[in-house]
Backbone bond lengths (Angstrom), bond angles and torsions (degrees), N, CA, C in turn:
res aa  C-N    CA-C-N  psi(-1)  N-CA   C-N-CA  omega(-1)  CA-C   N-CA-C  phi
1 M - - - 1.519 - - 1.512 108.99 -
2 K 1.314 122.24 -29.61 1.442 128.25 179.63 1.529 109.23 -59.44
3 Y 1.326 114.74 -45.81 1.515 117.87 178.86 1.457 113.88 -66.89
4 V 1.339 117.55 -38.14 1.430 120.47 179.75 1.569 108.34 -63.55
5 R 1.300 116.38 -44.66 1.508 119.83 -179.96 1.573 108.28 -60.21
6 Q 1.296 114.04 -45.24 1.550 116.00 -178.46 1.550 110.35 -64.37
7 F 1.254 115.80 -40.75 1.491 119.23 -179.17 1.539 106.58 -66.18
8 L 1.289 119.26 -44.35 1.445 119.15 178.34 1.504 114.95 -60.64
9 I 1.295 118.53 -32.80 1.513 123.06 172.66 1.528 110.38 -62.16
10 I 1.347 114.53 -48.44 1.471 118.93 176.24 1.499 112.95 -61.34
11 L 1.309 119.15 -40.79 1.435 121.19 178.10 1.537 113.19 -69.00
12 L 1.380 116.55 -31.60 1.452 118.67 175.18 1.548 111.07 -66.39
13 V 1.378 116.93 -44.29 1.411 119.86 176.51 1.476 113.18 -62.09
14 T 1.331 116.51 -36.96 1.513 118.19 177.26 1.521 109.14 -67.84
15 F 1.309 117.14 -39.07 1.516 119.13 178.47 1.464 109.50 -62.68
16 L 1.388 119.05 -41.00 1.445 120.85 179.31 1.486 110.99 -64.85
17 G 1.411 116.51 -35.31 1.451 117.85 174.01 1.535 112.22 -61.49
18 E 1.279 118.49 -37.58 1.476 121.82 178.17 1.482 110.01 -65.01
19 I 1.294 119.45 -42.17 1.479 123.14 177.88 1.490 108.33 -61.70
20 C 1.360 118.67 -45.48 1.450 118.92 179.12 1.539 113.03 -61.71
21 R 1.307 118.05 -37.72 1.458 119.15 175.28 1.448 112.22 -65.77
22 Y 1.322 120.20 -31.75 1.462 122.45 -179.00 1.565 108.26 -75.38
23 L 1.336 117.04 -40.84 1.461 120.79 -177.21 1.466 115.27 -78.82
24 L 1.276 121.11 -37.44 1.418 127.17 -174.94 1.539 111.78 -89.24
25 P 1.310 118.84 128.21 1.498 122.11 -175.64 1.545 111.38 -84.18
26 L 1.330 117.54 42.32 1.463 121.62 -179.22 1.527 108.07 -107.82
27 P 1.317 118.02 149.59 1.498 120.81 176.78 1.527 110.53 -84.10
28 V 1.317 116.83 56.65 1.445 124.52 178.12 1.480 112.57 -115.42
29 P 1.384 116.87 128.44 1.441 118.44 -179.17 1.511 113.79 -61.27
30 A 1.295 117.42 155.17 1.458 121.43 -179.87 1.563 111.75 -66.53
31 S 1.330 116.64 -28.40 1.438 116.76 179.71 1.502 111.17 -70.49
32 I 1.335 118.90 -29.06 1.464 117.30 175.31 1.506 112.40 -73.32
33 Y 1.283 117.61 -36.06 1.459 120.40 170.95 1.456 113.21 -57.52
34 G 1.358 116.51 -43.29 1.407 123.35 -177.28 1.588 108.95 -68.36
35 L 1.273 119.99 -38.23 1.412 123.68 177.80 1.534 111.42 -66.20
36 L 1.350 113.33 -40.47 1.443 118.61 177.62 1.533 112.34 -67.28
37 L 1.254 116.20 -40.04 1.487 122.83 173.06 1.526 114.82 -59.07
38 L 1.354 111.94 -45.44 1.481 116.86 177.04 1.503 113.13 -66.53
39 L 1.299 114.40 -38.07 1.544 118.30 175.14 1.502 110.05 -63.87
40 A 1.290 117.99 -43.07 1.472 120.77 178.13 1.509 110.60 -61.88
41 G 1.311 114.16 -45.02 1.523 118.21 179.44 1.531 110.39 -61.85
42 L 1.283 116.43 -42.38 1.492 118.09 178.56 1.501 111.94 -67.14
43 L 1.274 119.52 -40.77 1.480 123.19 -178.84 1.512 109.65 -68.24
44 T 1.295 121.23 -39.46 1.386 124.38 -177.58 1.533 112.97 -83.88
45 G 1.314 118.62 -13.40 1.475 119.94 179.50 1.539 112.80 91.21
46 V 1.316 115.96 -0.46 1.490 118.00 177.66 1.528 110.13 -63.26
47 V 1.337 112.36 -41.77 1.452 119.16 173.78 1.511 108.32 -110.46
48 K 1.265 117.05 123.65 1.447 119.86 175.62 1.521 110.93 -86.66
49 L 1.359 118.29 148.15 1.407 124.46 -177.86 1.527 112.08 -57.37
50 E 1.328 115.61 -39.02 1.448 119.05 179.15 1.508 112.43 -67.09
51 Q 1.316 119.58 -18.71 1.466 123.16 -179.52 1.560 111.61 -76.91
52 V 1.293 118.02 -12.87 1.488 121.19 -176.16 1.528 112.86 -136.24
53 K 1.340 118.37 -4.38 1.474 122.37 -167.85 1.496 111.55 -64.57
54 D 1.288 121.15 -48.92 1.464 124.75 -170.97 1.596 109.71 -68.23
55 V 1.242 117.72 -47.06 1.470 123.26 179.69 1.516 109.45 -68.04
56 S 1.348 117.87 -38.54 1.502 118.55 175.60 1.435 111.83 -60.54
57 R 1.328 118.45 -42.65 1.541 119.86 177.85 1.456 109.97 -61.53
58 F 1.289 117.71 -44.63 1.500 122.54 179.52 1.578 109.05 -56.60
59 L 1.351 115.45 -52.22 1.443 120.71 -179.87 1.550 112.62 -56.18
60 I 1.306 114.88 -41.01 1.463 119.78 179.41 1.536 112.82 -68.00
61 E 1.331 112.77 -36.29 1.547 115.94 175.56 1.438 113.04 -65.75
62 I 1.300 121.10 -37.30 1.450 121.88 -178.64 1.601 113.94 -93.88
63 M 1.332 114.35 10.72 1.482 117.86 -177.88 1.513 111.77 -58.80
64 P 1.321 122.15 -41.03 1.447 118.64 178.89 1.518 115.39 -57.31
65 L 1.326 120.19 -29.68 1.440 124.87 175.15 1.577 110.29 -62.41
66 M 1.321 113.97 -30.14 1.506 117.19 -178.33 1.531 112.50 -69.03
67 F 1.304 117.62 -20.71 1.488 120.31 178.50 1.512 113.17 -81.63
68 I 1.300 119.68 -9.60 1.459 118.68 -179.70 1.563 113.00 -66.48
69 P 1.314 120.83 -42.63 1.439 117.66 178.93 1.544 110.61 -65.63
70 A 1.279 122.25 -35.91 1.447 126.05 174.73 1.491 109.84 -58.23
71 S 1.349 116.54 -46.60 1.457 119.49 -176.73 1.514 110.80 -66.66
72 V 1.300 119.06 -40.04 1.421 123.18 178.33 1.500 110.82 -61.78
73 G 1.384 111.67 -38.57 1.505 118.09 178.69 1.529 111.29 -61.41
74 L 1.342 114.71 -41.38 1.501 120.37 179.09 1.562 108.39 -64.33
75 L 1.292 118.09 -40.82 1.450 121.31 -177.14 1.525 107.99 -67.25
76 E 1.297 118.42 -37.47 1.480 119.16 178.46 1.479 113.75 -69.98
77 S 1.326 118.00 -31.03 1.474 120.35 -179.19 1.497 111.55 -98.04
78 W 1.349 117.07 28.73 1.464 118.46 177.91 1.543 114.63 -58.99
79 G 1.292 118.76 -34.27 1.409 121.79 176.50 1.525 115.14 -55.12
80 A 1.364 113.63 -43.90 1.464 118.81 -179.35 1.574 110.47 -75.07
81 L 1.330 116.01 -28.91 1.483 116.63 -177.26 1.542 113.95 -90.20
82 S 1.324 118.12 -14.61 1.449 119.76 -176.09 1.563 113.46 -57.42
83 G 1.310 116.95 -36.59 1.442 121.25 -179.60 1.553 114.75 -70.23
84 I 1.306 114.70 -28.78 1.458 119.07 -177.96 1.502 112.95 -115.39
85 F 1.336 117.90 20.47 1.456 123.46 -175.01 1.530 112.17 -55.41
86 A 1.304 115.48 -44.45 1.498 118.86 -179.47 1.492 113.14 -59.55
87 K 1.333 113.03 -45.77 1.483 117.65 -178.49 1.552 109.87 -66.08
88 V 1.302 117.59 -42.19 1.428 121.44 176.82 1.513 112.17 -58.81
89 L 1.319 114.63 -43.85 1.468 122.60 178.79 1.567 111.88 -57.51
90 V 1.371 112.80 -50.10 1.501 118.23 179.22 1.450 111.09 -62.79
91 I 1.383 120.31 -45.44 1.414 120.72 179.48 1.548 112.99 -62.12
92 T 1.307 115.23 -37.22 1.527 119.88 178.24 1.429 109.92 -67.28
93 A 1.365 119.52 -40.99 1.482 119.26 -179.71 1.510 112.31 -68.75
94 V 1.287 114.58 -42.44 1.517 117.59 -177.76 1.519 109.63 -68.59
95 S 1.304 117.80 -43.04 1.422 118.18 -179.02 1.529 112.42 -67.39
96 T 1.347 118.36 -34.43 1.424 122.87 178.42 1.464 109.46 -64.81
97 V 1.322 121.33 -46.82 1.405 124.19 -179.85 1.494 111.52 -64.39
98 L 1.326 118.59 -40.21 1.461 124.83 178.12 1.529 110.75 -62.41
99 V 1.362 115.48 -45.72 1.507 118.11 -179.18 1.569 108.22 -64.96
100 M 1.305 117.44 -41.54 1.430 120.89 -177.36 1.518 109.23 -62.33
101 G 1.344 115.11 -45.16 1.477 120.74 -179.13 1.536 111.38 -59.95
102 V 1.382 115.31 -55.23 1.402 122.39 -179.55 1.544 110.19 -57.02
103 S 1.333 119.20 -44.60 1.448 122.18 -179.42 1.527 110.94 -62.29
104 G 1.369 118.03 -38.61 1.422 122.69 178.91 1.540 110.73 -65.51
105 L 1.332 115.65 -45.83 1.428 120.79 -179.30 1.535 111.97 -64.03
106 V 1.291 118.62 -41.13 1.434 123.88 179.31 1.561 109.48 -66.00
107 T 1.371 116.22 -43.60 1.398 119.91 177.35 1.540 112.64 -61.41
108 Q 1.292 118.36 -43.47 1.411 123.54 174.89 1.522 112.63 -59.46
109 W 1.296 114.20 -43.27 1.506 119.24 176.60 1.487 114.11 -60.53
110 I 1.352 114.30 -42.64 1.459 118.59 179.42 1.499 110.04 -67.94
111 I 1.297 119.66 -46.77 1.468 122.22 179.31 1.538 109.10 -57.64
112 R 1.298 121.14 -46.30 1.447 122.97 -179.03 1.520 111.43 -65.55
113 A 1.348 117.65 -36.55 1.484 121.39 177.00 1.510 109.98 -65.28
114 E 1.331 118.93 -41.12 1.485 120.73 -179.97 1.547 108.35 -71.03
115 R 1.257 124.02 -34.98 1.428 124.02 176.87 1.545 109.94 -66.80
116 R 1.344 118.47 -37.97 1.499 119.01 176.70 1.506 109.16 -66.71
117 K 1.333 115.72 -41.25 1.456 119.86 -178.87 1.544 112.38 -63.18
118 G 1.335 116.55 -33.64 1.428 124.88 -178.85 1.492 112.55 -71.00
119 K 1.328 118.49 -27.53 1.495 124.79 -174.56 1.435 112.19 -79.79
C-alpha cells in the first residue's frame, strides 16, 4: 500500500504540472512544471522525501525502458528523417555533450557546497 500511495503522490504532481501547462501561456512542457512543483513541495516540506523516495528510485531504475517507444517511433519515421539525418545527428551529439557537461558542473558545484556546509 505504501508504494501505491507514493505513486499516487507522483501522479498528482504530474497532473498538477499538466494543469499548469494548460493554464500558463508559456512554451514549457508539463513534465518540467511537475518537476518544479515536486521540488517546491520537497523544499517547503509539503511533500516529505520519504513519501516519494521508494517509487522514485524504482522509476529511475526502469527509466531506460521508457526510451524504447521513442526509439521505435524514430525507426518508423525513418523516411521523414532520412533527408535531415546528418543535422539530427549533429544536434544530438552537441546537445548530449552539452547536457553531460552542465550536469557534471552542477554536480561538482553541489558536492563542493555540501563539503563547505559540513566544515
